[in-house]
C-alpha positions, -999 to 999 in steps of 0.1 A, spaced: 330 -581 -667 320 -570 -632 333 -537 -618 347 -542 -583 331 -521 -554 356 -501 -533 347 -496 -496 350 -459 -490 359 -463 -452 387 -487 -460 399 -464 -488 402 -436 -462 427 -457 -442 449 -462 -472 453 -426 -484 457 -392 -467 436 -361 -472 456 -352 -504 450 -387 -519 486 -398 -513 495 -434 -502 493 -435 -464 505 -471 -459 538 -467 -477 557 -491 -500 574 -521 -485 610 -511 -490 642 -507 -470 634 -470 -466 596 -464 -467 584 -428 -470 588 -410 -437 552 -399 -433 536 -432 -441 527 -459 -415 555 -481 -426 580 -452 -426 571 -443 -389 574 -479 -378 608 -481 -395 620 -449 -376 609 -465 -343 627 -497 -351 658 -479 -362 659 -457 -330 655 -487 -306 683 -506 -323 709 -478 -321 710 -454 -291 681 -468 -272 673 -433 -257 636 -424 -258 622 -393 -241 590 -397 -222 563 -374 -233 552 -344 -212 529 -353 -184 553 -381 -176 582 -359 -186 613 -375 -171 641 -386 -194 656 -419 -185 690 -404 -182 725 -418 -183 731 -452 -165 766 -442 -156 769 -442 -118 776 -411 -97 801 -408 -68 785 -407 -33 773 -372 -25 781 -354 7 748 -335 7 711 -345 4 699 -310 -7 672 -313 -34 684 -301 -68 662 -274 -84 673 -284 -119 655 -309 -142 663 -344 -131 661 -377 -151 645 -408 -136 679 -425 -133 694 -393 -118 666 -393 -91 674 -429 -83 711 -419 -80 700 -392 -55 681 -417 -35 711 -440 -35 733 -411 -21 708 -404 7 709 -441 16 747 -440 16 747 -410 40 722 -427 63 743 -458 63 773 -438 74 754 -426 105 748 -462 115 783 -474 110 782 -499 138 758 -513 163 760 -510 201 757 -481 227 774 -448 217 782 -416 234 756 -388 231 774 -370 203 774 -402 182 738 -412 189 705 -405 173 680 -386 195 647 -404 200 615 -386 211 589 -409 228 552 -406 221 532 -385 245 510 -415 253 539 -440 255 537 -468 281 560 -467 311 595 -479 302 615 -502 324 649 -487 334 678 -504 350 710 -486 362 741 -496 380 741 -460 395 712 -467 419 718 -482 454 711 -519 460 684 -510 485 662 -480 492 661 -462 525 640 -475 554 611 -453 545 612 -464 509 629 -432 497 660 -429 475 693 -423 493 711 -392 481 748 -389 485 768 -359 473 799 -363 453 827 -339 444 818 -320 413 782 -332 415 751 -312 404 731 -295 432 698 -313 439 670 -296 460 659 -318 489 632 -315 516 622 -331 548 643 -341 578 680 -348 572 698 -373 593 735 -381 597 764 -358 590 758 -331 564 787 -312 550 779 -281 529 806 -270 505 787 -253 478 779 -216 474 742 -207 474 729 -198 439 724 -162 428 693 -146 441 703 -161 475 740 -156 468 756 -158 502 780 -185 511 773 -201 545 808 -194 559 826 -209 589 807 -217 620 837 -207 642 826 -179 665 841 -144 664 852 -123 694 830 -94 702 838 -65 679 845 -30 691 829 -14 661 796 -18 642 808 -2 609 794 -22 580 820 -41 560 821 -33 522 836 -67 514 816 -98 505 803 -114 537 792 -150 543 757 -158 557 771 -169 591 796 -140 590 766 -115 588 750 -132 618 782 -128 637 782 -91 629 746 -88 641 756 -106 673 785 -81 679 761 -52 674 737 -66 700 766 -71 724 776 -34 720 740 -22 724 736 -43 755 767 -28 770 753 7 767 720 -2 786 717 -3 824 718 -36 841 681 -33 851 651 -13 838 631 12 858 604 -1 882 577 8 855 596 -13 829 608 18 812 643 28 804 658 52 829 675 83 815 705 98 832 721 131 822 758 132 818 783 161 814 785 171 778 755 150 769 730 158 741 696 173 750 668 147 747 632 159 745 609 141 769 571 142 774 547 132 801 550 137 839 586 138 852 593 127 887 627 135 902 645 106 918 671 119 942 686 153 940 682 173 907 710 199 903 705 226 878 737 244 868 740 282 867 723 299 838 744 326 822 723 354 807 731 368 773 754 399 775 746 414 741 716 438 735 703 450 702 681 481 699 670 505 672 642 525 655 623 516 624 600 539 604 579 531 573 582 556 545 550 545 527 520 533 547 508 499 535 543 486 529 556 460 554 593 459 563 616 440 587 625 460 618 662 453 612 687 433 591 696 397 601 708 395 637 708 364 658 694 366 693 709 345 721 679 349 745 654 349 717 633 378 728 624 412 713 604 442 727 586 463 700 570 496 710 550 521 688 566 556 687 549 581 711 545 606 683 525 582 661 491 595 651 480 562 634 483 525 639 513 501 638 507 465 626 532 439 639 537 403 626 558 381 603 566 388 566 535 398 547 519 415 576 492 442 568 464 462 583 441 432 577 460 407 600 487 425 620 490 429 657 478 466 663 497 490 685 487 526 693 512 552 702 533 542 732 520 505 733 544 476 731 545 438 724 570 411 734 580 386 707 600 354 711 622 348 680 659 339 673 665 367 648 655 404 644 648 399 607 618 377 615 598 407 629 579 429 603 558 461 608 535 482 587 518 516 595 486 534 586 504 568 583 535 576 562 567 580 582 555 565 615 571 535 631 585 517 662 615 512 685 628 478 695 651 461 721 663 425 716 687 400 732 
């Protein structure tokens, strides 16, 4: 009798590593870990629930086929989604988009979808019932203002009747105002209330009228403005040569009637002091004389005077100074106790 030969490779397909049957017995319930057992499990699962989870790497469960209500939002969910769930989300987005295009035809701006043209888009033909039937004679577009219209800047010559009824924008914020002329004003005081543009020009006109009324009817022969003194007038400084025209009358000059005199000695030589306390002088003149008994020098000047820069007086010498106050005159001496006398008016 011949012994059959067993193919080792085929035998490995029939048994597992422990030598157990890998194929499984053909029964209603094959062993679970056999080939027949696994095929039975797949067949049983497909015939009952029909739910199979896709493996990781394509890890989206099929999900429930029950439909969802239309959603009011299209925000992406951050939770795990099934493939059918994602299709439901796409459906909801389409429902929302469809709601935005409920009907065809032209809509108001609030109910329209904004469209941005490409930067290199060809010219678009535009028709409008708002444009005039014909352009102006020079080919330009006629502009006609309407009540409540938007201000439009224009340039060039303007023909026909122009009625301005709008305030100039801020930065040039003065209304034109009425063109009716004003009567000449008797005052040039600046108004603190809001003024119109034409109103300000009227104010300038009134000021010029007032200034012109104060000037003589003709200028001097040289083209200059003649000056005429009046009683109670304000002194006006003039320069250059002055030629009298007609009779010049100089009123009487009243000399000052008050005199101020005194004696001032310096206790410590080298220390300057004012000859007197503050005293206004009407005539503006002071005589200062060194005492006859002085043996040294007297230095006369303003505050800060010293032997280095003072006007020097010997005993009995004097100087006349023009000033409007005695306190402006200071003296210093070279010998203690010596000084001056003074007379001012």
